[in-house]
N, C-alpha and C positions, 0 to 999 in steps of 0.2 A: 208072761207080761207082769210087770211089777204092780203091787197094790199101791193105789194112790191115797195118801194119808194127809189129813189136816189135823192140826192141834189147836184146840181152843183152851188157852191158858198155858203160858210158857214160863211158869214158875219152876220150882224145884222138880216136881214130878214131870211136867211137860218137857223140860230140858233133859231129864234122865231118860225118858222114853226116846227122845230124839237121838241122844248120844248112843244108846244101845242099838237102835235101829240103823244108824249110819254104818254099823259094822256089817249090815246085811244089804249093802248096796246092790242094786239090781233086783232085789226082791221087794223093796219098799222105796217108793218115791214120795218125798214130802212136797206137797203142792201148795200148802198154805199154813200160816200160823196167825192166829188171832190172839192178841194180848193188848192191854191198854197202854203198854210201853212202846216207845218208838223202836224202829229197826236197829238203830245204832246201839242203843242200850241193850237190846236183846242179843245182838252180836257179841257185845262185851261180856254179858253174863254167860253166854254159851262158851266163849273162849276161855274164861277164867273161872274155875270152880274150886272153891276152897277145900272141898272134900275129895273130889275125883281128879283134881289137877287140871292142867292146861289141855284144852281140846287140841288134838294133834293135826286136825285138818286145817285147810285154808278157809278163813271166814272174811268176807267183804260185805260192805253195804253199798248198794246203788239205789238211791231214792228210797222207795218203800220196799225194796227187795233185799233179802238176805241171800247171799251167794255162798254156799258151803260146798267146798270141793268141786266147784264149777256148776253146781246145780242151783238154779234160781228158784227161790221160794218167796211167794208173795206174802207180805206182812200187812195185816189189817188191825184196826183198833176199834172194833165195834162192841158196844155194850150189850146189844140185843142180838140174840141168835137169829132173829128174823131178818137182820140186815146182812147176814153172811151168805155168800153165794157158794154153795157146795155142789154145784151141778156135776163136776167131774171128780168128785171125791168118793172113794170106796169106803173109807173108814174115817170117822172123826174120833180123835182121842179127846174126851171132855175132861180137862184137868184144871178147871177154874176153881172147883170147890163150891161154886154157886149153884150150878144146875144139876140137881141130884135126884129129881123125880121124873117119872115116866113122861109126864106132860111136857116138861121143859126139854127133855132129851129128844122127844118126838119132833121138836121144831127143827133139829138138824136133818132129820129124815125128810120133813116137809120141804126143806130148802135144797134137797137134791142128794144128800149123803145116803149111801146105801146101808151103812151100819154105824153104830155108836158104841164105843167102849168108854165107860165111866171109870175113872181112876180113884173112886171113893165109894164107900157104902151108899146104897140107894136109900132114899127116904120112903119109897114104896116098892111094890113088886115090879121087877123087870123080867125079861125073858130068862135070865139066869144071873147068879152071882158066882163067879168062878175064881178059884185059886189054882193057878197053874201047878201041875204036879200032884194036886190033891183031888180035884173033881172036874178037871177040864174035859173029861169024857162025856159030860152032860151036854156039851155044845153041839148044836145041830145047824145045818145051813139055813134053816128057816128063822133062826134067832136074829133079830135086828138090833136090839138094845140090851147090852149086858154090862154088868159091873165086874171089875177086877178086884173087888173087895177093898180093904184098907191096906195102907202100907204096913201097919202093925201086923195084920193078919198074914200078909205075904212074908214078912220077916220071920214069923213063927213057923210058917210052913216050910 
């Protein structure tokens, strides 16, 4: 069964996570994207990337939904985590850059998400800060809120 993922913040990092994960179709299903920009703009930004080139998949917009390679993804534009409905979400990718402490990240869990991965350094202590290939062996199934460190740290690793 695929992991059901939602992204909060579809800027540079959120879109790169999405692009990379789309190559693992069947393992990961995106079920929601929350960003303060409308679905049409998000679709355009996903399709055309000045660094990584054009997205090779099919991207369409229907109302508030982004349809990527036939998969329908609900788009929302909520400022507050409390207004997001994550009932069926296994993992939230938190990539807004705004919510970087345990208290704010816990709100995703309180709204139904099972786990949260922060794409920036945390402002306080989380269950772990992990750099893949360096210390990912510290991860345990009990961990609910982790940071994937900073993009600079990951580049150096």
